VEXKEFI-368413 format. One record per residue: x, y, z of N, C-alpha, C in turn. Coordinates in Angstrom, 2 decimals, decimal comma, padded with zeros to 5 digits. Each point is the difference from the previous one (the first is absolute). Layout:
[rec [X Y Z] [X Y Z] [X Y Z]],
...
END
This chain:
[rec [-007,69 045,39 012,98] [-000,35 -001,04 000,94] [001,19 -000,93 000,29]],
[rec [000,87 -000,19 -001,00] [001,14 -000,88 000,22] [000,98 000,61 001,00]],
[rec [000,07 001,34 000,07] [000,87 000,66 000,98] [-000,44 -000,34 001,42]],
[rec [-001,31 -000,10 000,21] [-000,50 -000,34 001,33] [000,39 -001,44 000,37]],
[rec [-000,12 -000,92 -000,95] [000,40 -001,38 000,25] [001,51 -000,10 000,21]],
[rec [000,77 000,69 -000,85] [001,46 -000,04 000,12] [000,47 000,62 001,30]],
[rec [-000,74 000,96 000,53] [000,35 000,59 001,29] [-000,45 -000,91 001,14]],
[rec [-001,11 -000,71 -000,19] [-000,56 -000,85 001,05] [000,92 -001,17 000,34]],
[rec [000,56 -000,65 -001,02] [000,75 -001,23 000,20] [001,24 000,17 000,90]],
[rec [000,89 000,99 -000,25] [001,16 000,11 000,88] [-000,37 000,33 001,45]],
[rec [-001,05 000,80 000,20] [-000,42 000,30 001,38] [-000,59 -001,25 000,64]],
[rec [-000,71 -000,81 -000,78] [-000,54 -001,25 000,52] [001,13 -000,89 000,51]],
[rec [001,06 -000,09 -000,77] [001,15 -000,81 000,40] [000,68 000,61 001,23]],
[rec [000,12 001,33 000,01] [000,67 000,67 001,12] [-000,77 -000,14 001,30]],
[rec [-001,33 000,08 -000,05] [-000,81 -000,13 001,22] [000,03 -001,44 000,50]],
[rec [-000,07 -000,98 -000,90] [000,04 -001,43 000,34] [-001,00 -000,35 001,11]],
[rec [-001,27 000,31 -000,25] [-001,05 -000,22 001,00] [-000,14 -001,48 000,36]],
[rec [000,09 -000,88 -000,98] [-000,14 -001,44 000,27] [001,17 -000,48 000,85]],
[rec [001,19 000,48 -000,31] [001,18 -000,38 000,78] [-000,03 000,55 001,42]],
[rec [-000,82 001,02 000,21] [-000,11 000,59 001,33] [-000,97 -000,78 000,91]],
[rec [-000,78 -000,89 -000,59] [-000,96 -000,78 000,79] [000,62 -000,70 001,21]],
[rec [001,09 -000,75 -000,17] [000,57 -000,67 001,18] [000,46 000,99 001,08]],
[rec [000,53 001,15 -000,42] [000,45 001,00 000,96] [-001,19 000,56 000,75]],
[rec [-001,05 000,35 -000,73] [-001,20 000,55 000,61] [-000,60 -001,00 000,98]],
[rec [-000,05 -001,26 -000,41] [-000,57 -001,03 000,87] [000,81 -000,14 001,29]],
[rec [001,32 000,09 -000,11] [000,81 -000,13 001,21] [-000,11 001,24 000,88]],
[rec [-000,14 001,18 -000,61] [-000,14 001,23 000,79] [-001,35 000,09 000,70]],
[rec [-001,02 -000,63 -000,57] [-001,34 000,13 000,56] [-000,48 -001,26 000,69]],
[rec [000,88 -000,94 000,21] [-000,38 -001,24 000,69] [-000,57 000,33 001,37]],
[rec [-001,18 -000,48 000,28] [-000,62 000,23 001,30] [-000,84 001,27 000,06]],
[rec [-000,01 000,81 -001,05] [-000,80 001,22 -000,01] [-001,44 -000,32 -000,37]],
[rec [-000,91 000,79 000,57] [-001,41 -000,13 -000,36] [-000,22 000,54 -001,41]],
[rec [-001,08 -000,42 -000,64] [-000,30 000,41 -001,37] [-000,11 001,53 -000,10]],
[rec [-000,61 000,64 000,97] [-000,15 001,47 -000,02] [001,36 000,68 000,10]],
[rec [000,90 -000,53 000,81] [001,36 000,56 000,10] [000,73 -000,11 -001,34]],
[rec [-000,16 -001,15 -000,65] [000,64 -000,20 -001,31] [-000,54 001,00 -001,01]],
[rec [-001,32 000,22 000,01] [-000,60 000,96 -000,92] [000,55 001,41 000,22]],
[rec [000,09 000,41 001,28] [000,56 001,32 000,33] [001,46 000,11 -000,46]],
[rec [000,74 -001,07 000,17] [001,40 -000,04 -000,41] [000,13 000,14 -001,52]],
[rec [-000,87 -000,67 -000,74] [000,03 000,09 -001,46] [-000,35 001,42 -000,45]],
[rec [-001,00 000,62 000,61] [-000,38 001,37 -000,35] [001,14 000,96 000,31]],
[rec [000,61 -000,13 001,17] [001,11 000,87 000,39] [001,19 -000,16 -000,94]],
[rec [000,36 -001,23 -000,32] [001,16 -000,21 -000,86] [-000,28 000,44 -001,43]],
[rec [-001,22 -000,20 -000,49] [-000,36 000,43 -001,36] [000,04 001,52 -000,11]],
[rec [-000,61 000,69 000,95] [-000,02 001,46 -000,04] [001,42 000,56 000,08]],
[rec [000,81 -000,55 000,89] [001,38 000,49 000,16] [000,82 -000,26 -001,25]],
[rec [-000,11 -001,19 -000,57] [000,76 -000,33 -001,22] [-000,42 000,90 -001,16]],
[rec [-001,30 000,24 -000,16] [-000,48 000,90 -001,05] [000,55 001,40 000,19]],
[rec [-000,05 000,49 001,22] [000,49 001,35 000,30] [001,49 000,13 -000,32]],
[rec [000,79 -000,94 000,46] [001,45 000,04 -000,24] [000,30 -000,08 -001,50]],
[rec [-000,62 -000,93 -000,70] [000,30 -000,20 -001,42] [-000,45 001,19 -000,84]],
[rec [-001,19 000,54 000,25] [-000,50 001,14 -000,78] [000,82 001,25 000,29]],
[rec [000,33 000,23 001,27] [000,85 001,16 000,33] [001,36 -000,11 -000,67]],
[rec [000,52 -001,21 -000,08] [001,29 -000,20 -000,66] [-000,09 000,27 -001,49]],
[rec [-001,12 -000,36 -000,61] [-000,18 000,28 -001,44] [000,05 001,51 -000,24]],
[rec [-000,66 000,76 000,87] [-000,04 001,45 -000,20] [001,24 000,73 000,51]],
[rec [000,63 -000,53 001,04] [001,14 000,70 000,58] [001,36 -000,59 -000,31]],
[rec [000,03 -001,18 -000,59] [001,26 -000,68 -000,28] [000,91 000,79 -000,93]],
[rec [-000,58 000,55 -001,04] [000,81 000,78 -000,96] [000,59 001,25 000,65]],
[rec [-000,80 000,69 000,81] [000,50 001,19 000,70] [001,14 -000,36 000,94]],
[rec [-000,15 -001,11 000,66] [001,06 -000,47 000,89] [001,27 -000,28 -000,79]],
[rec [-000,15 -000,59 -001,18] [001,14 -000,26 -000,87] [000,70 001,29 -000,41]],
[rec [-000,79 001,00 -000,39] [000,58 001,29 -000,38] [000,78 000,60 001,16]],
[rec [-000,58 -000,05 001,17] [000,63 000,58 001,18] [001,32 -000,72 000,34]],
[rec [000,02 -001,32 -000,18] [001,20 -000,78 000,32] [000,97 -000,12 -001,17]],
[rec [-000,42 000,44 -001,19] [000,87 -000,10 -001,17] [000,08 -001,40 -000,58]],
[rec [-001,04 -000,79 000,21] [-000,05 -001,37 -000,49] [-000,76 -000,01 -001,33]],
[rec [000,50 -000,77 -000,96] [-000,72 -000,15 -001,27] [-000,80 -001,29 000,03]],
[rec [-000,93 -000,12 -000,95] [-000,77 -001,24 -000,12] [000,93 -001,17 -000,29]],
[rec [001,04 000,23 -000,81] [000,96 -001,07 -000,30] [000,72 -000,47 001,27]],
[rec [000,38 000,97 000,87] [000,62 -000,37 001,28] [-000,94 -000,87 000,83]],
[rec [-001,26 000,43 000,05] [-000,99 -000,73 000,79] [-000,30 -001,36 -000,60]],
[rec [000,02 -000,08 -001,33] [-000,19 -001,29 -000,66] [001,08 -001,00 000,40]],
[rec [001,24 000,46 -000,02] [001,11 -000,90 000,36] [-000,09 -000,37 001,48]],
[rec [-000,15 001,01 000,87] [-000,07 -000,27 001,44] [-001,22 -000,86 000,34]],
[rec [-001,16 000,38 -000,55] [-001,21 -000,77 000,25] [000,09 -001,41 -000,54]],
[rec [000,60 -000,14 -001,19] [000,17 -001,33 -000,58] [000,89 -000,89 000,85]],
[rec [001,08 000,57 000,50] [000,91 -000,77 000,86] [-000,72 -000,43 001,28]],
[rec [-000,75 000,94 000,61] [-000,73 -000,32 001,23] [-001,05 -001,07 -000,26]],
[rec [-000,76 000,16 -001,09] [-001,02 -000,99 -000,33] [000,62 -001,36 -000,29]],
[rec [001,16 000,00 -000,64] [000,67 -001,26 -000,28] [000,41 -000,69 001,30]],
[rec [000,54 000,77 000,95] [000,40 -000,57 001,29] [-001,23 -000,54 000,74]],
[rec [-001,10 000,78 -000,01] [-001,23 -000,45 000,66] [-000,51 -001,28 -000,65]],
[rec [-000,01 -000,04 -001,33] [-000,51 -001,19 -000,68] [000,89 -001,21 000,25]],
[rec [001,32 000,19 000,00] [000,91 -001,12 000,28] [-000,19 -000,49 001,43]],
[rec [-000,13 000,95 000,93] [-000,23 -000,38 001,40] [-001,28 -000,82 000,12]],
[rec [-001,06 000,45 -000,67] [-001,26 -000,73 000,05] [000,10 -001,36 -000,69]],
[rec [000,73 -000,07 -001,10] [000,15 -001,27 -000,71] [000,79 -001,02 000,82]],
[rec [000,99 000,46 000,73] [000,87 -000,92 000,72] [-000,45 -000,31 001,43]],
[rec [-000,92 000,80 000,54] [-000,43 -000,24 001,38] [-001,14 -001,00 000,03]],
[rec [-000,12 -000,66 001,12] [-001,09 -000,96 000,18] [-001,32 000,72 000,22]],
[rec [000,00 001,08 000,80] [-001,19 000,81 000,19] [000,41 001,34 000,55]],
[rec [-000,85 001,00 -000,23] [000,28 001,34 000,52] [-000,24 -000,02 001,49]],
[rec [000,85 000,70 000,74] [-000,11 -000,06 001,45] [-001,20 000,80 000,50]],
[rec [-000,89 -000,65 000,74] [-001,16 000,69 000,54] [000,38 000,86 001,19]],
[rec [-000,78 001,04 000,25] [000,21 000,84 001,16] [-001,19 -000,16 000,94]],
[rec [000,21 000,31 001,24] [-001,07 -000,12 000,98] [-000,98 001,15 -000,21]],
[rec [-001,32 -000,30 -000,08] [-000,97 001,06 -000,21] [-000,02 001,00 001,14]],
[rec [-000,23 001,24 -000,34] [-000,13 001,07 000,97] [-001,02 000,98 -000,51]],
[rec [-000,09 001,16 000,65] [-000,99 001,00 -000,41] [000,32 000,57 -001,37]],
[rec [001,27 000,03 -000,38] [000,38 000,61 -001,27] [000,30 -001,02 -001,09]],
[rec [-000,38 -001,26 000,19] [000,32 -001,03 -000,98] [-000,64 000,29 -001,36]],
[rec [-001,11 000,75 -000,02] [-000,64 000,37 -001,26] [000,82 001,00 -000,78]],
[rec [000,76 000,83 000,72] [000,86 001,00 -000,65] [001,36 -000,61 -000,29]],
[rec [000,65 -000,54 001,02] [001,30 -000,65 -000,14] [-000,13 -001,38 000,65]],
[rec [000,20 -001,04 -000,68] [000,60 -000,19 -001,30] [-000,98 -000,18 -001,16]],
[rec [-001,32 -000,08 000,25] [-000,92 -000,32 -001,10] [-000,03 001,07 -001,10]],
[rec [-000,37 001,24 000,35] [-000,12 001,05 -001,03] [001,36 000,32 -000,60]],
[rec [000,94 000,30 000,87] [001,37 000,32 -000,41] [000,91 -000,87 000,85]],
[rec [000,80 -000,83 -000,53] [000,43 -000,13 -001,38] [-000,64 -001,14 -000,79]],
[rec [-000,95 -000,76 000,57] [-000,49 -001,17 -000,73] [-000,92 000,34 -001,17]],
[rec [-000,98 000,90 000,18] [-000,89 000,34 -001,11] [000,61 001,10 -000,85]],
[rec [000,33 001,12 000,61] [000,59 001,14 -000,74] [001,47 000,11 000,39]],
[rec [000,77 -000,95 -000,43] [001,43 -000,02 000,30] [000,83 000,55 -001,14]],
[rec [001,30 -000,25 000,05] [000,90 000,52 -001,02] [-000,39 -000,41 -001,42]],
[rec [-000,50 -001,22 -000,14] [-000,37 -000,47 -001,33] [-001,12 000,83 -000,59]],
[rec [-001,03 000,27 000,79] [-001,14 000,77 -000,48] [000,40 001,45 -000,26]],
[rec [000,77 000,59 000,89] [000,39 001,40 -000,15] [000,91 000,20 -001,21]],
[rec [000,96 -000,89 -000,16] [000,90 000,09 -001,15] [-000,78 -000,21 -001,30]],
[rec [-000,83 -001,01 -000,01] [-000,78 -000,31 -001,20] [-000,94 001,14 -000,35]],
[rec [-000,59 000,64 001,00] [-000,95 001,08 -000,28] [000,67 001,19 -000,68]],
[rec [001,21 000,34 000,40] [000,70 001,12 -000,65] [000,38 -000,35 -001,44]],
[rec [000,37 -001,22 -000,22] [000,36 -000,42 -001,35] [-001,25 -000,01 -000,89]],
[rec [-001,10 -000,50 000,54] [-001,25 -000,02 -000,77] [-000,49 001,41 -000,29]],
[rec [000,17 000,89 000,96] [-000,39 001,40 -000,18] [000,75 000,59 -001,19]],
[rec [001,26 -000,32 -000,09] [000,83 000,47 -001,10] [-000,39 -000,65 -001,33]],
[rec [-000,39 -001,27 000,05] [-000,29 -000,75 -001,21] [-001,44 000,16 -000,50]],
[rec [-000,98 000,01 000,91] [-001,41 -000,05 -000,42] [-000,83 001,21 000,43]],
[rec [000,53 000,82 000,89] [-000,75 001,17 000,44] [-000,71 -000,22 001,33]],
[rec [-000,66 001,05 000,45] [-000,59 000,02 001,34] [-001,20 -000,93 000,15]],
[rec [-000,93 000,01 -000,96] [-001,23 -000,77 000,16] [000,22 -001,52 000,01]],
[rec [000,76 -000,56 -000,96] [000,25 -001,44 000,09] [000,78 -000,38 001,26]],
[rec [000,92 000,87 000,43] [000,79 -000,29 001,20] [-000,88 -000,01 001,24]],
[rec [-000,83 001,03 000,16] [-000,90 000,04 001,16] [-000,98 -001,16 -000,03]],
[rec [-000,52 -000,31 -001,20] [-000,90 -001,14 -000,13] [000,69 -001,28 000,47]],
[rec [001,22 -000,22 -000,45] [000,73 -001,22 000,35] [000,23 -000,09 001,51]],
[rec [000,37 001,11 000,61] [000,25 000,00 001,45] [-001,28 -000,26 000,78]],
[rec [-001,04 000,78 -000,30] [-001,26 -000,14 000,73] [-000,61 -001,38 -000,22]],
[rec [-000,05 -000,45 -001,25] [-000,60 -001,30 -000,30] [000,75 -001,13 000,71]],
[rec [001,31 000,04 -000,01] [000,78 -001,08 000,61] [-000,07 000,02 001,52]],
[rec [-000,01 001,17 000,60] [-000,10 000,06 001,47] [-001,39 -000,43 000,44]],
[rec [-001,04 000,38 -000,75] [-001,36 -000,46 000,34] [-000,14 -001,51 -000,24]],
[rec [000,63 -000,50 -001,06] [000,02 -001,45 -000,24] [000,70 -000,72 001,14]],
[rec [001,08 000,56 000,46] [000,72 -000,57 001,14] [-000,90 -000,04 001,24]],
[rec [-000,74 001,09 000,23] [-000,93 000,03 001,14] [-001,05 -001,09 -000,13]],
[rec [-000,53 -000,20 -001,22] [-001,00 -001,04 -000,21] [000,58 -001,39 000,25]],
[rec [001,21 -000,22 -000,47] [000,65 -001,30 000,22] [000,25 -000,23 001,48]],
[rec [000,46 001,03 000,70] [000,22 -000,14 001,44] [-001,31 -000,21 000,74]],
[rec [-001,07 000,63 -000,48] [-001,31 -000,14 000,63] [-000,51 -001,44 -000,08]],
[rec [000,35 -000,68 -001,08] [-000,41 -001,39 -000,18] [001,17 -000,95 000,27]],
[rec [000,94 000,43 000,83] [001,23 -000,75 000,21] [-000,23 -001,40 000,56]],
[rec [-000,94 -000,14 000,90] [-000,24 -001,32 000,57] [-000,45 -000,99 -001,06]],
[rec [-000,94 000,43 -000,85] [-000,51 -000,88 -001,06] [001,06 -000,26 -001,07]],
[rec [000,69 001,07 -000,41] [001,01 -000,14 -001,05] [001,17 -000,85 000,45]],
[rec [000,41 000,19 001,23] [001,13 -000,76 000,52] [-000,33 -001,49 000,05]],
[rec [-001,22 -000,33 000,40] [-000,37 -001,42 000,04] [-000,16 -000,56 -001,42]],
[rec [-000,45 000,82 -000,94] [-000,14 -000,44 -001,39] [001,36 -000,26 -000,64]],
[rec [000,93 000,98 000,15] [001,33 -000,14 -000,60] [000,87 -000,97 000,78]],
[rec [-000,23 -000,04 001,29] [000,86 -000,79 000,85] [001,32 000,73 000,22]],
[rec [000,75 -000,45 000,96] [001,28 000,64 000,30] [000,96 -000,10 -001,18]],
[rec [000,03 -001,16 -000,62] [000,91 -000,21 -001,14] [-000,39 000,89 -001,18]],
[rec [-001,30 000,13 -000,28] [-000,46 000,84 -001,11] [000,33 001,47 000,21]],
[rec [-000,24 000,50 001,21] [000,34 001,40 000,31] [001,50 000,22 -000,12]],
[rec [000,76 -000,96 000,50] [001,45 000,10 -000,04] [000,50 -000,01 -001,45]],
[rec [-000,55 -000,88 -000,83] [000,40 -000,10 -001,40] [-000,32 001,28 -000,76]],
[rec [-001,19 000,54 000,18] [-000,37 001,24 -000,67] [000,88 001,17 000,45]],
[rec [000,36 000,02 001,26] [000,90 001,04 000,50] [001,37 -000,09 -000,67]],
[rec [000,51 -001,21 -000,19] [001,30 -000,18 -000,64] [-000,04 000,39 -001,48]],
[rec [-001,09 -000,32 -000,67] [-000,15 000,40 -001,41] [-000,04 001,52 -000,11]],
[rec [-000,75 000,64 000,89] [-000,07 001,47 000,00] [001,39 000,59 000,27]],
[rec [000,77 -000,60 000,89] [001,36 000,48 000,28] [000,90 -000,14 -001,22]],
[rec [-000,18 -001,07 -000,76] [000,78 -000,19 -001,22] [-000,31 001,09 -001,02]],
[rec [-001,29 000,32 -000,17] [-000,38 001,10 -000,90] [000,53 001,33 000,52]],
[rec [000,00 000,18 001,31] [000,53 001,23 000,58] [001,49 000,12 -000,30]],
[rec [000,74 -001,11 000,05] [001,43 000,02 -000,35] [000,20 000,40 -001,46]],
[rec [-000,84 -000,52 -000,89] [000,10 000,36 -001,42] [-000,31 001,47 -000,21]],
[rec [-001,00 000,51 000,71] [-000,33 001,43 -000,10] [001,16 000,84 000,53]],
[rec [000,65 -000,47 001,07] [001,13 000,72 000,57] [001,15 000,09 -001,00]],
[rec [000,30 -001,10 -000,69] [001,06 000,00 -001,00] [-000,35 000,97 -001,14]],
[rec [-001,26 000,00 -000,41] [-000,45 000,92 -001,04] [000,17 001,45 000,44]],
[rec [-000,29 000,28 001,27] [000,13 001,37 000,53] [001,46 000,44 -000,03]],
[rec [000,90 -000,87 000,43] [001,43 000,35 -000,01] [000,48 000,23 -001,43]],
[rec [-000,42 -000,86 -000,92] [000,36 000,15 -001,40] [-000,48 001,35 -000,55]],
[rec [-001,27 000,34 000,28] [-000,53 001,28 -000,49] [000,71 001,17 000,64]],
[rec [000,32 -000,11 001,28] [000,72 001,08 000,68] [001,40 000,20 -000,54]],
[rec [000,69 -001,10 -000,29] [001,36 000,11 -000,54] [000,00 000,59 -001,40]],
[rec [-000,99 -000,37 -000,80] [-000,07 000,55 -001,35] [-000,57 001,41 -000,01]],
[rec [-000,67 000,40 001,09] [-000,56 001,36 000,11] [001,09 000,98 000,36]],
END
C-alpha cells in the first residue's frame, strides 16, 4: 500500500491541479457550464490516453532510440527544473485563447499530462511497478478533473492569492524532485 502512496505523491505534484485553476479559469472565461464540462471530459480523456500510452510505450521508444532510464532521468530532471524555475519566477502562466481544441492543447497536453507527468511515470514504473504507477496517473488525472469541475467554487474559496501560493509551493517541490532525478540519473 505504501508503494501506491509513494507513487501518488510525485504525480500529484507533477499534475499540479490546484495550480492549474487560474489557467483553467482564464481559458474558460465566458464559457457556459455545459461547455466547461465537455472541455473537462475531453481534456481528462486525452491526458489519460497520452499518459497511459506513454507508460506502456515509453520503454520501447527508449530501446529504439538507445536512451537509458539514467539518460531520461537527467534530461527529464533538467527540463522539470527549468519548468519549475520558470513557474516560480513568473507572475502567472500565460493563458491562451480558447478554441475547439483547447481541451487537447493546452489543457490535456502539456498542462495535465506534460513532461513532468510523463517523466515521473517512467521513473515510478521503474521504482514501483505497473499497478502503483497506473493508479497514481489515473487517480491524479481524475482528481484534476474533479478540481477543474469545481473550479468556480474552489477558486473563490482559495482566492487568487491562495491559488497562486499553492502553485508556487508545488513548483518548489517539483524543483526538488527534478534535482533528485538528476542526482539519480548521474549516479545510475
